[in-house]
C-alpha positions as CSV (number, residue, x, y, z in Angstrom):
1,X,55.9,-22.5,67.4
2,X,55.4,-23.3,71.2
3,X,57.7,-20.3,72.2
4,X,56.0,-18.1,69.6
5,X,52.5,-18.9,71.6
6,X,53.9,-18.0,74.7
7,X,55.5,-14.8,73.4
8,X,51.9,-13.8,72.0
9,X,50.3,-14.8,75.2
10,X,52.5,-13.0,77.3
11,X,52.2,-9.9,74.7
12,X,48.6,-10.0,75.0
13,X,48.8,-10.3,78.9
14,X,50.9,-7.0,79.3
15,X,49.0,-5.4,76.7
16,X,46.1,-5.7,79.3
17,X,48.0,-4.2,81.8
18,X,48.8,-1.1,80.0
19,X,45.7,1.0,79.0
20,X,46.0,3.8,76.6
21,X,43.4,6.5,76.6
22,X,41.4,7.4,73.7
23,X,43.1,5.0,71.1
24,X,42.2,6.0,67.6
25,X,40.7,3.6,65.2
26,X,42.9,1.9,62.6
27,X,41.8,0.9,59.0
28,X,40.0,-2.2,59.9
29,X,39.0,-1.2,63.3
30,X,35.2,-1.5,64.3
31,X,35.0,2.4,64.2
32,X,37.4,3.5,61.8
33,X,35.7,6.3,59.5
34,X,32.6,6.4,61.6
35,X,31.2,9.0,64.0
36,X,30.4,8.1,67.4
37,X,26.6,7.7,66.5
38,X,26.6,5.9,63.1
39,X,27.3,2.6,64.7
40,X,25.3,1.3,67.4
41,X,24.4,-1.9,68.9
42,X,21.8,-3.8,70.8
43,X,24.3,-5.3,73.4
44,X,23.9,-4.6,76.9
45,X,26.1,-1.5,78.2
46,X,29.1,-2.8,79.6
47,X,29.5,-5.7,77.0
48,X,33.1,-6.3,75.8
49,X,33.0,-7.0,72.1
50,X,36.6,-8.3,70.4
51,X,37.8,-7.6,66.6
52,X,40.7,-8.8,65.1
53,X,42.4,-8.0,61.7
54,X,45.4,-7.5,59.7
55,X,47.0,-4.1,59.4
56,X,50.2,-3.4,57.6
57,X,51.0,-6.9,58.0
58,X,50.6,-7.1,61.6
59,X,47.9,-9.0,63.4
60,X,45.8,-6.5,65.6
61,X,43.5,-7.4,68.5
62,X,40.9,-5.0,69.8
63,X,38.8,-4.7,72.6
64,X,35.5,-2.3,72.6
65,X,33.1,-1.6,75.6
66,X,29.5,-0.8,74.5
67,X,28.7,2.5,76.3
68,X,25.3,3.6,77.7
69,X,24.1,5.2,74.5
70,X,24.8,1.6,72.7
71,X,28.1,2.9,70.9
72,X,31.5,1.5,70.7
73,X,34.4,2.7,72.8
74,X,38.0,1.3,72.0
75,X,39.4,0.4,75.4
76,X,42.4,-2.0,74.3
77,X,44.7,-3.0,71.6
78,X,47.3,-5.1,71.2
79,X,49.4,-5.6,67.8
80,X,51.4,-8.6,67.0
81,X,54.0,-9.1,64.4
82,X,53.1,-12.7,63.4
83,X,51.7,-16.0,64.8
84,X,54.5,-17.9,63.6
85,X,54.8,-20.6,60.6
């Protein structure tokens, strides 16, 4: 159990080091199936928003940044097979 958590934390840390430009939303992503202008927030530009969901049996962790026009931009995604038993 501790090894699984340590592995998860290491994966999350490494995911933060490798930025992928223009990530495409998955089913379950906050922006999936939407145009850029359809989802707006009152949060301040630069605010980071976290989202997590299950996709094809894997845990997906996403980070969005609020843009100047108050839309979301997907800036980071991590996918983990499972969190252990």
